[in-house]
C-alpha positions, 0 to 999 in steps of 0.5 A: 622604627629605631630608637632615634626616630620620634614616635608618631603622636596620637590623641588619647583624649581631651582635658576636661578639668584640673590644674597643676597641683590637683592634676588633670582630668582627661576624657579618653577616647574609646580605643585607648581606655584599656591600653593606658597604664599608670606610670606612662609618660604623656604629652599634653599639647596646649595652644602655645606650650607642651606639658610632659606628664606622668599618668599617676592614677586612672579612674572609671567614671560614668558620663551618662547618669542613667547607666549608673543606676 
């Protein structure tokens, strides 16, 4: 891959919550959880628009309440 070739796109996860001012919450796919870094540029593909974004924070959350206890 040279600098002029576009990078292959792949899905990092699914947007589950958020807004423009508050930021977005994304549920990451398992394979990408440890490779994403704060400061990474990402593209959010909508139905009609593409939003270019910067990862500003990463948080670990539990989706199964039985795991938290």
